[in-house]
C-alpha positions as CSV (number, residue, x, y, z in Angstrom):
1,M,0.1,-0.2,0.0
2,R,0.9,3.5,-0.3
3,N,1.9,4.8,3.5
4,E,2.6,1.0,4.3
5,A,6.6,0.7,5.3
6,S,8.7,-1.8,3.3
7,R,8.4,-5.4,4.5
8,F,11.5,-7.8,3.7
9,P,11.8,-11.4,3.7
10,R,12.6,-13.2,7.3
11,D,15.0,-15.8,7.4
12,I,13.9,-18.3,10.0
13,V,18.1,-18.5,11.4
14,I,18.8,-14.8,11.1
15,G,15.8,-13.2,11.0
16,P,14.6,-9.9,8.6
17,L,16.5,-10.0,5.3
18,G,17.2,-6.0,4.0
19,Q,19.3,-3.2,4.5
20,G,17.7,-2.4,8.0
21,T,19.4,0.5,9.6
22,A,22.6,0.4,8.3
23,P,23.6,2.8,5.8
24,D,23.4,2.6,1.7
25,A,27.5,2.0,1.0
26,A,27.5,-0.3,4.2
27,W,25.0,-2.6,2.8
28,Q,26.4,-2.6,-1.0
29,Y,29.9,-3.6,0.8
30,A,28.3,-6.3,2.4
31,R,26.3,-7.8,-0.2
32,S,29.7,-7.4,-2.0
33,F,32.1,-9.0,0.1
34,I,29.5,-11.7,1.1
35,S,28.9,-12.8,-2.4
36,A,32.9,-12.7,-2.9
37,L,33.1,-15.2,-0.4
38,T,30.2,-17.0,-1.7
39,Q,32.0,-17.8,-5.3
40,G,35.7,-18.3,-3.6
41,D,36.6,-14.6,-5.2
42,R,39.6,-12.9,-3.6
43,S,39.5,-9.8,-4.8
44,L,37.6,-8.0,-1.6
45,L,40.0,-10.0,0.5
46,N,43.1,-8.4,-0.2
47,S,42.8,-6.0,3.0
48,L,42.5,-9.2,4.6
49,S,45.7,-11.3,6.4
50,V,46.5,-14.4,3.8
51,F,45.4,-16.1,7.0
52,S,42.2,-14.8,7.6
53,A,41.5,-15.1,4.4
54,D,42.0,-18.7,3.6
55,N,40.2,-19.6,6.9
56,Y,37.4,-17.9,6.0
57,L,37.4,-19.5,2.4
58,R,38.6,-23.0,4.2
59,T,35.2,-22.8,6.4
60,L,33.0,-22.5,3.3
61,A,34.7,-24.2,1.1
62,N,33.4,-27.4,3.4
63,I,29.8,-26.5,2.5
64,Q,30.2,-25.0,-0.6
65,P,27.7,-22.3,-0.5
66,W,25.9,-21.7,-3.7
67,R,23.4,-19.4,-2.0
68,Y,23.3,-16.6,0.9
69,H,21.4,-14.3,3.0
70,I,22.2,-11.0,4.6
71,G,20.1,-10.0,7.7
72,G,19.2,-6.3,8.4
73,G,22.0,-4.2,9.4
74,R,22.3,-2.3,12.7
75,R,24.9,0.1,14.3
76,E,26.7,-1.1,16.8
77,E,28.2,0.9,19.8
78,D,31.4,1.0,18.7
79,G,30.1,2.8,15.5
80,S,30.7,-0.5,13.9
81,I,27.7,-2.1,11.7
82,S,26.9,-5.7,12.0
83,F,25.1,-7.9,9.7
84,L,23.9,-11.4,10.3
85,V,24.5,-13.8,7.0
86,R,23.9,-17.3,6.4
87,F,25.3,-19.4,4.0
88,F,24.0,-22.2,2.1
89,G,25.4,-25.2,0.8
90,R,23.6,-28.2,-0.3
91,T,23.4,-30.2,2.7
92,Q,24.6,-27.9,5.3
93,W,24.5,-24.3,6.1
94,I,26.7,-21.7,8.3
95,T,25.5,-18.7,10.2
96,G,27.6,-15.7,10.6
97,E,28.1,-12.2,11.9
98,L,30.3,-9.8,9.6
99,Y,31.5,-6.4,11.2
100,L,32.0,-3.0,9.2
101,R,33.7,-0.1,9.8
102,Q,34.0,3.2,8.0
103,E,37.3,4.8,7.5
104,E,37.2,8.1,5.8
105,N,34.6,7.6,3.2
106,N,35.1,3.7,2.5
107,W,34.0,1.0,4.3
108,F,36.2,-2.0,5.4
109,L,36.0,-5.7,7.0
110,D,36.5,-5.2,11.0
111,D,35.6,-9.4,11.5
112,L,33.4,-11.7,10.7
113,L,32.4,-14.4,12.9
114,L,31.5,-17.9,11.2
115,E,29.5,-20.2,13.2
116,E,29.9,-23.9,13.0
117,A,28.1,-25.9,10.3
118,R,24.6,-27.3,10.6
119,S,22.7,-29.5,8.5
120,N,20.2,-28.4,6.7
121,S,17.8,-30.6,8.4
122,E,18.4,-28.5,11.4
123,G,17.2,-25.1,9.9
124,S,14.2,-26.4,8.9
125,N,13.1,-27.7,12.2
126,T,14.0,-24.5,13.8
127,Y,10.0,-23.1,14.0
128,R,7.1,-24.9,13.6
129,Y,3.7,-23.4,12.7
130,D,0.7,-24.5,13.1
131,F,-1.8,-22.8,11.3
132,S,-4.6,-22.2,12.9
133,P,-8.2,-21.5,10.8
134,Y,-9.0,-18.5,13.6
135,E,-5.9,-16.3,12.4
136,R,-6.1,-13.5,10.0
137,F,-3.5,-12.4,7.4
138,F,-3.9,-9.0,6.8
């Protein structure tokens, strides 16, 4: 509707997807960075140490990600911007949190925390919803 707020899809593990309250430049960088990681592209990983880049790529290579979700960004108390992320592989998925920091007018990776890989069956069982015929959706 005309005056209605935007609605973004929701991931059952990391919550609402989309830009959230993050600045547009941070959102664009996060999307580019996560896309590069998913594809195994080292072009945006140059600012990282070789050890960190190899660590991230090795962890993700174990699940062979083909898709990702980025949860709504938010500003942290220290001024950084964080995004929840989820990488999807054929049989497993990994969640994590991406932290970006602004230096001058550019955004850079501050940190990326990745959890252990989980089976795809775990993600489908995290939330069960039994539809009630008495509940209305508008």
